[in-house]
Structure formats: structure tokens, C-alpha cells
C-alpha positions as CSV (number, residue, x, y, z in Angstrom):
1,M,-30.5,-30.2,-2.8
2,S,-29.4,-28.6,-6.1
3,V,-29.1,-24.8,-6.5
4,A,-32.1,-24.9,-8.9
5,E,-34.2,-26.7,-6.3
6,Y,-33.1,-24.3,-3.6
7,N,-33.9,-21.3,-5.8
8,K,-37.4,-22.7,-6.5
9,K,-37.9,-23.2,-2.7
10,M,-36.8,-19.6,-2.1
11,K,-39.3,-18.2,-4.7
12,K,-42.1,-19.6,-2.5
13,K,-41.1,-17.4,0.4
14,S,-42.8,-14.0,0.6
15,G,-42.9,-11.0,2.8
16,K,-41.8,-7.4,3.0
17,K,-38.1,-6.8,2.8
18,A,-36.7,-4.9,5.7
19,S,-33.2,-4.4,4.2
20,P,-32.2,-5.6,0.7
21,E,-28.5,-6.1,1.8
22,H,-29.7,-8.0,4.9
23,D,-32.0,-10.2,2.9
24,E,-29.4,-11.0,0.3
25,Q,-26.9,-12.1,3.1
26,V,-29.6,-14.2,4.8
27,F,-30.3,-15.9,1.4
28,L,-26.5,-16.7,1.1
29,F,-26.4,-18.2,4.6
30,E,-29.6,-20.2,4.1
31,W,-28.0,-21.7,0.9
32,A,-24.8,-22.4,2.8
33,N,-26.7,-24.1,5.6
34,V,-28.5,-26.3,3.1
35,M,-25.3,-27.2,1.2
36,Q,-22.9,-27.8,4.1
37,N,-23.7,-31.5,4.4
38,K,-22.6,-31.9,0.7
39,H,-19.7,-29.4,1.1
40,P,-18.5,-29.3,4.7
41,E,-16.1,-26.4,4.0
42,L,-19.2,-24.2,4.0
43,K,-19.4,-24.7,7.8
44,L,-16.5,-22.2,7.9
45,L,-18.5,-19.4,6.3
46,F,-19.5,-16.7,8.8
47,A,-20.6,-13.1,9.0
48,I,-18.8,-10.2,10.7
49,P,-21.1,-8.1,12.8
50,N,-19.6,-4.7,12.0
51,G,-22.5,-2.7,10.5
52,G,-26.0,-1.8,11.5
53,Q,-27.6,0.6,13.8
54,R,-26.9,0.1,17.5
55,N,-27.3,2.1,20.7
56,I,-24.3,3.8,22.0
57,V,-23.7,1.3,24.8
58,V,-23.6,-1.7,22.4
59,A,-21.5,0.2,19.9
60,T,-19.0,1.2,22.6
61,R,-18.7,-2.4,23.9
62,M,-18.3,-3.8,20.4
63,K,-15.5,-1.2,19.5
64,A,-13.8,-2.1,22.8
65,E,-14.0,-5.8,21.8
66,G,-12.2,-5.0,18.5
67,V,-14.9,-4.5,16.0
68,K,-13.6,-2.3,13.2
69,S,-15.3,-0.1,10.6
70,G,-14.9,-1.3,7.0
71,V,-14.2,-5.0,7.6
72,P,-16.0,-7.0,5.0
73,D,-19.4,-8.7,5.8
74,V,-18.6,-12.3,5.2
75,F,-15.6,-14.6,5.5
76,L,-15.0,-18.1,4.2
77,A,-12.0,-19.5,6.3
78,V,-10.9,-22.0,3.7
79,P,-7.5,-21.6,1.9
80,V,-7.3,-22.7,-1.7
81,A,-4.5,-23.5,-4.2
82,R,-4.9,-23.5,-8.0
83,T,-2.6,-25.8,-9.9
84,S,-1.5,-26.0,-13.5
85,P,-2.1,-29.2,-15.6
86,E,1.5,-30.1,-14.7
87,G,0.6,-29.9,-11.0
88,M,2.5,-26.7,-10.3
89,I,0.9,-24.3,-7.9
90,E,-0.1,-21.2,-9.8
91,D,-2.2,-19.3,-7.3
92,M,-3.0,-19.5,-3.6
93,K,-5.5,-17.7,-1.5
94,A,-5.7,-17.7,2.3
95,G,-9.5,-17.4,2.4
96,L,-12.4,-15.5,0.8
97,W,-13.8,-12.2,2.0
98,I,-17.1,-10.9,0.6
99,E,-18.5,-7.4,1.0
100,M,-22.3,-7.6,0.5
101,K,-24.0,-4.7,-1.2
102,A,-27.5,-4.3,-2.7
103,G,-29.0,-2.1,-5.3
104,K,-27.0,1.0,-6.1
105,N,-25.2,0.8,-2.8
106,K,-21.4,1.1,-3.2
107,P,-18.5,0.2,-0.9
108,S,-17.1,3.1,1.2
109,A,-13.5,4.3,0.9
110,N,-12.8,2.5,4.2
111,Q,-14.3,-0.8,2.9
112,K,-12.3,-0.5,-0.3
113,E,-9.1,0.1,1.8
114,W,-9.8,-3.1,3.9
115,L,-10.4,-5.1,0.7
116,D,-7.2,-3.9,-0.9
117,Q,-5.2,-4.6,2.3
118,L,-6.7,-8.1,2.6
119,E,-5.9,-8.9,-1.0
120,D,-2.3,-7.6,-0.5
121,V,-1.8,-10.3,2.2
122,G,-3.2,-13.2,0.2
123,Y,-6.9,-13.2,0.5
124,Q,-9.4,-13.2,-2.3
125,C,-11.9,-10.3,-1.9
126,E,-15.1,-9.7,-3.8
127,I,-18.0,-7.3,-3.7
128,C,-21.3,-9.1,-4.3
129,F,-24.5,-7.3,-5.1
130,S,-26.8,-10.2,-4.4
131,G,-27.0,-13.5,-2.5
132,K,-26.9,-15.3,-5.9
133,E,-23.7,-13.5,-6.9
134,A,-22.1,-14.4,-3.5
135,I,-23.1,-18.0,-4.0
136,D,-21.6,-18.1,-7.5
137,T,-18.4,-16.5,-6.1
138,I,-18.2,-19.2,-3.5
139,I,-18.8,-22.0,-6.0
140,D,-16.0,-20.6,-8.2
141,Y,-13.7,-20.0,-5.2
142,L,-14.1,-23.6,-3.9
143,M,-14.3,-25.1,-7.4
144,L,-17.5,-26.8,-6.5
145,D,-19.4,-29.0,-8.9
146,E,-22.6,-27.0,-8.5
147,Q,-25.0,-25.4,-10.9
148,K,-24.7,-21.6,-10.9
149,Y,-27.6,-19.2,-10.6
150,E,-28.9,-17.7,-13.7
151,D,-31.0,-14.5,-13.8
């Protein structure tokens, strides 16, 4: 299924949005699930359950298990290397972290600190304000031969 076909399919869905950031992230993962047969590396895309409202018992348990505030929302556990035309490695990334935002929402200071530290140790980190932007980021990161979304 092409990106254009998937986009057309998604336009047919309707319903009230509960949370724009949630909906954009769901859109990203629906696309990844559709595309993972063509691009198996998308099976290594997953969400990090750090945010959201939880009762005190669940929040306490999650913190005890190692959940940390500020960790980006999405991780693609696929390292990449970019090479020059001569075959020399020019750039390597250990994986791709994506912080999802929607509307006028901006990353917190804690989130920015996490993104900076992850970049310092070799990851590519991006802030995406829509599912479409996150999809385009993944297409670029993996150098996929896919059509990008256009607004």
C-alpha cells in the first residue's frame, strides 16, 4: 500500500479526537503496521509509555520499574550509516528517537535535555508535530523509497 493510498484510507475515518498528540501517534503506528511487510525494519518501531494521566498506584509502580520523565515518545531501534559516493562512512546513527507534539504544544526542558543527551551519544532525535511529519522523518532516516506526505 502506498502512502497516498493509506492517506486516502485514513481520510475516510471519522470521530471525535480525544487527544491530538495521541491521535497523531496512533496514525504513525497504523502506517508502520501497514508498511512493515514491505519494510520489516518498521517492526522495530515502538512507543515509550512515559506520559499520560495515571493513578498514584500505577505511577508509583511504573517509576519503580524505571520509567523516566522526559524520555521521547517513540523509538526506532535501527542503526543507519550514510556513505559517500566513494563508499566512505560519513555519518552513523544508533537509532531514531521521536518526540511527538501536536498543535502549539512544545517540548519541556526535561524532554529537550533527553533529546540533547541522546544525540550526544549517537542517536538521531526529532520533534514531530504530526503523524505525517513522523512518517516523513522515518522515510528519510531509513532512506526508504516511499512517497512522502504532502499537505
